[in-house]
C-alpha positions in Angstrom: 4.7 10.2 -5.1 3.6 9.8 -8.5 -0.2 9.1 -9.1 -1.4 8.1 -12.9 -5.1 9.1 -13.3 -6.8 5.8 -13.9 -10.5 4.9 -13.3 -11.5 3.1 -10.2 -12.1 -0.7 -10.4 -15.0 -1.2 -12.6 -17.4 -3.0 -10.7 -18.3 -6.8 -11.4 -15.0 -6.9 -13.9 -12.5 -9.8 -12.4 -9.4 -7.9 -12.7 -5.9 -9.3 -12.0 -4.3 -7.2 -9.1 -1.0 -7.4 -10.7 -2.0 -4.9 -13.5 -3.3 -2.4 -11.3 0.1 -0.9 -10.6 3.8 -1.3 -12.0 7.1 -0.5 -10.4 8.9 2.3 -12.1 12.3 3.2 -11.6 13.3 5.2 -8.5 9.7 6.3 -8.2 6.5 5.4 -5.8 3.3 4.6 -8.0 -0.3 4.4 -6.5 -3.4 3.8 -7.9 -6.7 4.3 -6.0 -9.0 1.5 -6.7 -12.2 1.9 -4.9 -12.7 4.9 -2.5 -16.1 4.6 -0.3 -17.6 6.5 2.7 -15.9 4.1 5.0 -12.3 3.6 3.6 -10.6 3.1 0.6 -8.3 0.6 -1.5 -5.3 1.5 -3.3 -2.3 -0.5 -4.5 1.2 0.9 -4.4 4.3 -0.2 -6.4 7.8 1.1 -5.1 11.2 0.6 -6.1 13.5 -0.4 -4.1 14.7 2.2 -1.6 11.7 3.7 -2.0 9.1 4.6 0.6 6.7 6.0 2.6 7.8 8.7 5.6 6.5 8.0 9.2 2.9 9.2 9.4 -0.7 8.6 11.3 -4.1 8.1 9.9 -7.4 8.2 11.5 -8.3 4.9 9.9 -7.2 1.2 10.3 -5.5 0.1 7.6 -4.0 -3.3 6.6 -1.5 -3.8 4.0 -1.0 -7.1 1.7 2.5 -7.5 0.3 1.5 -8.6 -3.0 5.1 -9.0 -4.5 8.9 -8.0 -3.1 9.6 -7.3 0.6 8.7 -4.0 2.8 9.6 -3.1 6.2 6.9 -1.6 7.8 8.0 0.4 10.9 4.6 0.6 13.5 5.3 2.6 16.7 8.6 2.7 16.2 9.1 -1.4 15.9 10.4 -2.7 12.6 8.3 -5.6 10.9 9.7 -7.4 7.7 6.2 -8.0 5.5 7.1 -10.2 2.9 4.9 -11.2 -0.5 1.7 -13.0 0.8 1.8 -11.5 4.2 -0.2 -9.2 5.8 -0.3 -6.6 8.6 -2.7 -4.4 10.4 -1.8 -1.0 10.9 -3.8 0.4 14.2 -5.7 4.1 13.5 -3.6 7.0 15.1 -0.6 4.7 15.5 2.5 6.5 13.7 3.9 4.1 10.6 5.7 4.2 7.8 7.6 2.0 5.2 10.4 1.1 3.0 10.7 -1.2 0.0 13.7 -3.5 0.4 13.6 -4.7 -3.0 11.2 -3.4 -6.0 7.7 -4.2 -4.2 3.8 -4.1 -4.7 1.1 -3.9 -1.9 -2.7 -3.4 -1.6 -3.4 -1.2 1.2 -7.1 -1.6 2.9 -8.3 1.3 4.9 -11.4 1.2 7.2 -12.8 4.1 9.3 -12.1 3.2 12.9 
């Protein structure tokens, strides 16, 4: 996964979320927008066919699909999540995802 070194979001400055990350051919791109003691806010961009292999996290995670379509598997059950939809992934439960088309998402993580 490619991670560009970009600063976190500037406080008290409206920022179009679409400008925080861009899809790149054959790649996964991410940008951490905020990292706090209890969690983080990160945008991701996936080219079609790219994804994150199954893993677990000790934090509750919420994925909001900004555009495109992601197949997100939670505890082995696949869910098609489309632009404008959000899904919750419980802490310590295996999950992974794959982009069906070029896609962007916002990942919000909270300490469980």
